[in-house]
C-alpha positions as CSV (number, residue, x, y, z in Angstrom):
1,M,0.0,0.0,0.0
2,I,1.4,3.4,-1.0
3,N,-0.1,6.7,0.2
4,R,0.9,10.3,-0.6
5,I,0.8,12.7,2.4
6,T,1.0,16.5,2.2
7,I,2.3,18.3,5.3
8,D,1.5,22.0,5.2
9,A,3.4,24.8,6.9
10,Y,3.3,24.7,10.6
11,Q,2.3,21.1,10.6
12,V,4.1,17.9,11.7
13,G,3.2,14.4,10.7
14,L,3.8,11.4,13.0
15,V,4.1,8.0,11.2
16,F,3.1,5.0,13.3
17,E,3.5,1.4,12.5
18,N,2.0,-1.2,14.9
19,R,1.4,1.7,17.3
20,K,5.1,2.6,17.3
21,L,6.4,6.0,16.1
22,V,8.7,5.2,13.2
23,N,9.1,8.6,11.5
24,V,8.5,12.4,11.8
25,L,7.3,14.2,8.7
26,K,7.9,17.9,8.2
27,E,6.5,20.4,5.7
28,G,6.3,18.9,2.2
29,K,4.9,15.9,0.2
30,H,5.7,12.4,1.4
31,W,5.1,8.9,0.2
32,I,4.1,6.3,2.8
33,F,4.7,2.7,2.0
34,G,3.0,-0.2,3.8
35,D,0.4,-0.4,6.5
36,K,1.3,2.8,8.4
37,K,-0.8,5.4,10.1
38,V,-0.1,9.2,9.9
39,I,-1.3,11.7,12.5
40,I,-0.9,15.3,11.6
41,H,-0.4,17.9,14.4
42,E,-0.8,21.6,14.3
43,M,2.3,23.3,15.7
44,N,0.4,26.4,16.9
45,F,-1.4,24.2,19.5
46,P,0.1,22.3,22.5
47,F,1.2,18.8,21.6
48,Q,-1.5,16.2,22.5
49,T,-1.6,12.6,21.8
50,Q,-3.2,9.4,22.7
51,Y,0.1,7.6,23.0
52,E,2.4,7.6,26.0
53,L,4.6,10.7,25.8
54,N,7.6,9.0,27.3
55,I,7.7,6.5,24.5
56,L,7.2,9.1,21.8
57,L,10.1,11.2,23.1
58,E,12.4,8.3,22.5
59,N,12.3,9.5,18.9
60,E,15.2,12.1,18.7
61,D,13.6,14.1,15.9
62,L,10.4,14.6,17.8
63,A,12.1,15.2,21.1
64,A,14.1,18.0,19.5
65,M,10.9,19.7,18.3
66,L,9.2,19.6,21.6
67,K,9.5,21.6,24.9
68,V,8.6,19.2,27.7
69,V,7.2,20.6,31.0
70,E,7.0,18.3,34.0
71,V,4.8,19.3,37.0
72,S,4.9,17.4,40.3
73,D,2.0,16.9,42.7
74,T,3.1,19.9,44.9
75,E,3.6,22.3,42.0
76,I,1.7,24.3,39.4
77,V,3.1,25.9,36.3
78,L,1.9,29.2,34.8
79,Q,2.0,29.1,31.0
80,F,2.6,32.3,29.0
81,A,2.2,32.3,25.2
82,N,3.9,35.2,23.4
83,G,4.1,37.1,26.8
84,N,0.4,36.6,27.7
85,F,-0.8,34.3,30.4
86,T,-2.6,31.3,29.0
87,T,-3.4,28.7,31.6
88,V,-2.3,26.8,34.8
89,L,-0.7,23.4,34.4
90,T,-1.3,21.1,37.3
91,A,0.5,17.8,38.1
92,G,1.5,15.9,34.9
93,R,3.8,16.0,31.9
94,Y,3.1,18.5,29.0
95,A,4.7,19.0,25.6
96,F,4.7,22.2,23.4
97,W,6.0,22.7,19.9
98,K,9.1,24.9,19.6
99,G,9.6,27.8,17.3
100,I,6.0,28.7,16.4
101,V,4.6,30.1,19.7
102,K,7.0,31.6,22.2
103,N,6.0,29.7,25.3
104,E,7.3,30.7,28.7
105,F,6.7,28.9,32.0
106,V,6.8,29.9,35.7
107,K,6.9,27.1,38.1
108,A,5.5,27.6,41.6
109,D,6.1,25.4,44.7
110,L,2.8,24.9,46.5
111,S,4.3,23.0,49.4
112,K,5.2,26.3,51.0
113,I,2.8,29.2,51.9
114,D,4.9,32.2,50.8
115,I,4.6,33.3,47.2
116,T,8.3,33.9,46.4
117,E,7.9,33.4,42.6
118,N,7.9,36.4,40.4
119,I,4.2,36.6,39.7
120,A,2.3,39.8,39.3
121,V,-0.5,40.6,41.8
122,T,-3.0,41.0,39.0
123,L,-2.2,37.5,37.9
124,L,-2.9,36.1,41.4
125,E,-6.4,37.6,41.0
126,N,-7.0,35.8,37.7
127,A,-9.9,33.3,37.7
128,K,-7.6,30.4,36.7
129,V,-5.0,31.1,39.4
130,R,-7.4,32.2,42.2
131,P,-8.2,28.6,43.3
132,F,-4.5,28.1,44.2
133,V,-4.2,31.3,46.2
134,R,-5.3,32.4,49.7
135,K,-6.0,36.1,50.1
136,F,-6.0,38.1,53.3
137,M,-6.7,41.9,53.6
138,V,-5.4,44.1,56.5
139,A,-7.2,47.4,56.7
140,S,-5.2,50.7,57.0
141,N,-6.2,51.1,60.7
142,D,-5.4,47.5,61.6
143,K,-2.4,45.4,62.4
144,A,-2.4,41.6,61.9
145,L,-0.5,38.5,63.1
146,L,0.1,35.5,60.9
147,F,-0.3,32.1,62.5
148,V,0.9,29.0,60.6
149,N,-0.4,25.7,62.0
150,G,-1.4,27.5,65.1
151,T,2.0,29.1,65.7
152,F,2.7,32.8,65.5
153,T,5.2,33.5,62.7
154,T,5.2,37.2,61.8
155,E,3.4,40.5,61.9
156,L,1.6,41.7,58.8
157,K,1.3,45.3,57.7
158,S,-1.8,46.9,56.2
159,G,-2.5,45.8,52.7
160,T,-3.4,42.7,50.7
161,H,-1.4,39.5,51.4
162,Y,-1.4,36.4,49.2
163,F,-0.3,32.8,50.2
164,W,-0.4,29.5,48.3
165,N,-3.4,27.4,49.0
166,N,-2.3,24.1,50.4
167,A,-2.8,21.8,53.4
168,I,-0.9,24.1,55.8
169,T,-3.3,25.9,58.1
170,I,-3.1,29.7,58.0
171,D,-4.9,32.1,60.3
172,V,-4.6,35.9,60.2
173,K,-5.8,37.7,63.3
174,T,-6.4,41.4,63.1
175,V,-6.8,44.2,65.7
176,D,-8.1,47.7,65.2
177,M,-5.4,50.0,66.4
178,R,-7.7,53.0,66.7
179,Q,-9.1,54.2,70.1
180,Q,-12.1,52.1,71.0
181,Q,-14.7,52.1,73.8
182,V,-16.2,49.4,76.0
183,E,-19.4,49.9,77.9
184,I,-20.0,48.3,81.3
185,S,-23.7,48.8,81.6
186,G,-26.3,48.0,84.2
187,Q,-24.0,46.8,86.9
188,E,-26.0,46.2,90.1
189,L,-23.8,47.0,93.1
190,L,-24.1,47.4,96.8
191,T,-22.4,50.3,98.6
192,K,-20.8,50.1,102.0
193,D,-24.0,51.2,103.6
194,K,-26.0,48.5,101.7
195,A,-27.6,50.9,99.2
196,R,-28.5,49.0,96.0
197,L,-27.8,50.9,92.8
198,R,-27.0,50.4,89.1
199,I,-24.0,52.0,87.4
200,N,-23.2,52.5,83.7
201,F,-19.4,52.8,83.3
202,F,-17.3,53.3,80.1
203,V,-13.7,52.8,79.3
204,R,-11.8,54.2,76.2
205,Y,-8.8,52.1,75.3
206,Q,-6.3,51.5,72.5
207,V,-4.2,48.5,71.6
208,V,-0.5,49.4,71.7
209,D,1.1,46.0,71.8
210,I,-0.5,43.5,69.4
211,L,1.7,40.6,70.5
212,K,0.6,41.0,74.1
213,A,-3.1,41.4,73.1
214,L,-3.3,38.4,70.8
215,V,-0.4,36.1,71.6
216,D,0.0,36.4,75.4
217,N,-3.7,36.8,76.1
218,K,-6.9,35.3,74.8
219,D,-10.0,37.5,74.2
220,F,-8.3,40.6,75.6
221,E,-11.5,42.6,75.2
222,K,-13.4,40.2,77.5
223,Q,-10.5,40.3,80.0
224,L,-10.7,44.1,80.0
225,Y,-14.4,44.0,80.6
226,V,-14.1,41.6,83.5
227,L,-11.1,43.5,85.0
228,M,-13.0,46.8,85.0
229,Q,-16.2,45.2,86.2
230,L,-14.4,43.7,89.3
231,A,-12.5,46.9,90.0
232,L,-15.7,48.9,89.9
233,R,-17.5,46.4,92.2
234,A,-14.7,46.5,94.7
235,F,-14.4,50.2,94.7
236,V,-18.1,51.0,95.1
237,G,-18.4,48.3,97.8
238,G,-15.9,50.4,99.9
239,L,-17.9,53.6,99.8
240,T,-21.1,54.8,101.3
241,L,-23.8,56.2,98.9
242,D,-23.0,59.7,99.9
243,E,-19.3,59.2,99.4
244,L,-19.9,57.6,96.0
245,L,-22.1,60.5,94.8
246,S,-19.6,63.0,96.1
247,K,-16.6,61.2,94.3
248,K,-18.5,60.5,91.1
249,D,-16.2,62.7,89.0
250,T,-12.9,61.2,90.4
251,I,-13.9,57.6,90.9
252,A,-12.7,56.6,87.4
253,S,-9.1,57.8,88.0
254,D,-9.1,56.0,91.3
255,I,-10.2,52.7,89.7
256,L,-7.7,53.1,86.8
257,A,-4.9,53.6,89.3
258,E,-5.6,50.2,90.8
259,V,-5.7,48.3,87.5
260,T,-3.0,50.1,85.4
261,A,-0.5,47.3,85.6
262,K,-3.0,44.6,84.7
263,I,-4.3,46.6,81.7
264,S,-0.7,47.1,80.5
265,N,-0.2,43.3,80.6
266,L,-3.1,43.1,78.1
267,G,-1.2,45.3,75.6
268,L,-3.6,48.1,76.1
269,V,-3.5,51.7,77.3
270,I,-6.5,53.5,78.8
271,S,-7.1,57.1,77.6
272,D,-10.4,57.8,79.5
273,A,-13.0,56.3,81.8
274,G,-15.9,57.4,83.8
275,I,-19.3,56.8,85.3
276,R,-22.0,57.6,82.8
277,D,-25.0,57.1,85.1
278,V,-25.8,56.2,88.7
279,I,-29.3,54.7,88.8
280,L,-31.1,54.4,92.1
281,P,-34.1,52.1,92.7
282,G,-37.6,53.7,93.0
283,D,-37.8,53.7,96.8
284,M,-34.2,55.0,97.2
285,K,-34.9,57.7,94.6
286,E,-38.0,58.8,96.6
287,I,-36.0,59.0,99.8
288,M,-33.2,60.9,98.1
289,N,-35.8,63.4,96.8
290,Q,-37.3,63.9,100.2
291,V,-33.8,64.5,101.7
292,L,-33.1,67.0,98.9
293,V,-36.4,68.8,99.5
294,A,-35.7,69.0,103.2
295,E,-32.2,70.3,102.6
296,K,-33.6,73.0,100.2
297,K,-36.3,74.0,102.7
298,E,-33.7,74.3,105.4
299,Q,-31.5,76.5,103.1
300,A,-34.5,78.6,102.2
301,N,-35.5,79.1,105.9
302,S,-31.9,80.0,106.7
303,I,-31.8,82.6,104.0
304,M,-35.2,84.1,105.2
305,R,-33.9,84.3,108.7
306,R,-30.8,86.1,107.6
307,E,-32.8,88.6,105.6
308,E,-35.2,89.2,108.5
309,T,-32.3,89.8,110.9
310,A,-30.7,92.2,108.4
311,S,-33.9,94.1,108.0
312,T,-34.5,94.4,111.7
313,R,-30.9,95.6,112.2
314,S,-31.4,98.2,109.5
315,L,-34.6,99.5,111.2
316,L,-32.9,99.7,114.5
317,N,-30.0,101.7,113.1
318,T,-32.5,104.0,111.3
319,A,-34.4,104.6,114.6
320,K,-31.3,105.5,116.5
321,L,-30.3,108.0,113.8
322,M,-33.8,109.6,113.8
323,E,-33.7,109.8,117.6
324,E,-30.4,111.7,117.5
325,N,-31.3,113.9,114.5
326,E,-34.5,115.9,114.4
327,M,-34.1,116.9,110.8
328,L,-33.8,113.2,109.8
329,W,-37.0,112.6,111.7
330,K,-38.8,115.4,109.8
331,L,-37.5,114.0,106.5
332,K,-38.8,110.5,107.4
333,E,-42.2,112.2,108.3
334,M,-42.3,113.8,104.9
335,E,-41.5,110.5,103.2
336,Y,-44.4,108.8,104.9
337,V,-46.7,111.9,104.2
338,E,-45.8,111.5,100.5
339,K,-46.6,107.8,100.5
340,I,-50.0,108.5,102.2
341,A,-50.8,111.3,99.7
342,D,-50.2,108.9,96.8
343,K,-53.0,106.7,98.2
344,I,-55.5,109.7,98.7
345,G,-57.5,110.7,95.7
346,E,-58.8,114.1,97.0
347,I,-57.9,116.4,100.0
348,T,-60.4,119.1,101.0
349,I,-59.3,122.2,102.9
350,S,-61.1,125.4,103.9
351,G,-60.3,128.6,102.3
352,G,-60.2,130.7,105.4
353,G,-56.9,129.5,106.8
354,N,-53.2,128.9,105.9
355,V,-53.0,125.8,103.5
356,I,-49.6,124.7,104.9
357,T,-50.9,124.7,108.5
358,Q,-54.1,122.8,107.5
359,L,-52.0,120.1,105.7
360,K,-49.8,119.8,108.8
361,E,-52.8,119.3,111.0
362,I,-54.0,116.5,108.7
363,F,-50.7,114.5,108.4
364,V,-48.7,115.6,111.4
365,K,-50.1,115.3,114.9
């Protein structure tokens, strides 16, 4: 049997006899003698075949025309054709024709977590590469710690961080480094004199040591809450109600002075704290109101008594002066005559006498 085969440009013909590669045909016209099978491959596509690649590569002519890429189980290979990313090659053996398409390959080791290969960030976001990558974002106001298999390894700065996706466990714990506030609300407490009340307390804090906060301590926010709760309970329990109300504005600084060292061990610093509300039960509120009313009444009575005493003293001084000075007495008489005259609508006098004398007889006896 004789067959004539034409191999066009950018084609390669593989001649098989009894499933064995016996010849490689390049561009041109060829005569095939005997019972042989010819498979034509396009050189602008990756080399694919149904035969075992290792056996085919035993042919030196074919091996010289192919670029072979081997990918192990813990690797991937990024393929670039003419400088553009094409695909991701997973575990296996691949062959590409040389000379037609400029193929480049970047091999990545997935057995580690750090991406040390020269791969652009935009490529890590590609849909074909994304399944092989783990992505963590750290906000500009945050700091983060990287834990590998449960062990702290390094501190991460703000930004986007990429790691290879494999069986190694990765955990990124972040902390907001801005000033924050915790509310300790509705704390039912007993004062030293057994007065029951509720207090709303607040604390403003900031994380200054992320290692202490996350590595040396667990749930530092809960610890801060409990720490301030116990300190508040102990402090209030040592004061009477009157003392508590009188020290309301300074009680926060007194409490913080007691717990500063413990707060520092949490990696925190307190900028401000204080009592927001002191809430008394209904009966206690009524009693306090009665006490307040009684105090205000007493203050009012005291003021009235002082005013009465001052008025009496003023009258006494005036009387002494009038007794010693006749002119002052006459002036005082005239003052009262004027006041009386203001109240009288009409005064009738006879025309036969002196007017001044008649007025004097009316008002001055």
